[in-house]
C-alpha positions in Angstrom: 0.0 0.0 0.1 1.1 3.5 -0.7 2.1 5.9 2.1 2.2 9.6 2.4 6.0 9.8 2.6 6.3 7.9 -0.7 4.2 10.6 -2.4 6.4 13.3 -0.9 9.2 12.3 -3.4 7.2 13.7 -6.3 8.9 17.0 -7.6 6.5 19.6 -9.0 7.8 21.1 -12.2 10.4 18.2 -12.6 8.6 14.7 -12.6 6.7 13.6 -15.7 4.0 11.1 -16.0 6.7 8.5 -16.7 8.4 9.3 -13.2 4.9 8.9 -11.4 4.3 5.6 -13.3 7.8 4.2 -12.4 7.4 5.2 -8.7 3.7 4.5 -8.0 2.5 2.3 -10.9 -0.9 2.5 -12.7 -3.4 5.1 -11.3 -6.6 3.9 -10.0 -8.5 6.7 -11.7 -7.8 9.4 -14.4 -9.6 12.6 -15.3 -9.3 15.5 -17.6 -10.0 19.0 -16.5 -10.6 21.1 -19.6 -10.6 24.6 -18.0 -7.4 23.9 -16.4 -6.0 22.0 -19.3 -4.7 19.3 -16.7 -4.8 15.5 -16.8 -5.2 14.1 -13.3 -4.0 10.7 -12.0 -5.4 9.5 -8.7 -4.0 6.9 -6.3 -5.7 5.4 -3.3 -3.7 5.2 0.0 -4.2 5.8 3.8 -3.2 9.1 5.0 -1.1 8.9 8.2 -1.8 5.1 7.8 -5.4 5.6 8.9 -7.6 7.8 6.6 -8.6 6.4 3.2 -7.6 9.1 0.8 -6.7 9.9 -2.7 -3.5 11.4 -3.9 -4.1 13.4 -7.1 -1.2 14.3 -9.6 -2.1 17.1 -12.1 -0.1 17.1 -15.4 0.2 19.9 -17.9 -0.2 19.3 -21.6 3.6 18.4 -21.8 3.2 15.7 -19.1 5.0 17.5 -16.5 3.7 17.5 -12.9 2.2 20.8 -11.8 0.3 20.1 -8.6 -0.5 17.4 -6.1 -3.6 17.2 -3.9 -4.8 14.8 -1.1 -8.6 14.5 -0.7 -10.7 12.0 1.3 -11.6 8.9 -0.7 -15.3 9.1 -1.5 -15.4 5.3 -1.7 -15.3 5.1 2.1 -17.8 8.0 2.7 -20.6 6.6 4.8 -23.1 9.1 3.4 -22.4 8.1 -0.2 -25.3 6.3 -1.7 -24.6 2.6 -2.6 -26.2 0.3 -5.1 -25.3 -2.6 -3.1 -24.6 -3.1 0.5 -21.8 -5.4 1.9 
């Protein structure tokens, strides 16, 4: 499982998509934000080894890392509607 300290290695303005793939593997989700002109790759992990979270990597059109962001993982939101109960 990926950890917060591993993600801290990523260098904004230096790392490319290839660097992120090499260090963290294939993202669990991808998205494109046209207004920002950014491709975003997201990875699941536990922040502080406790909180289910997503680490997002934002790439510019040249594939260079421009921003990272951590958010709660909506998959584990107790208020999120579910089609199937476990």
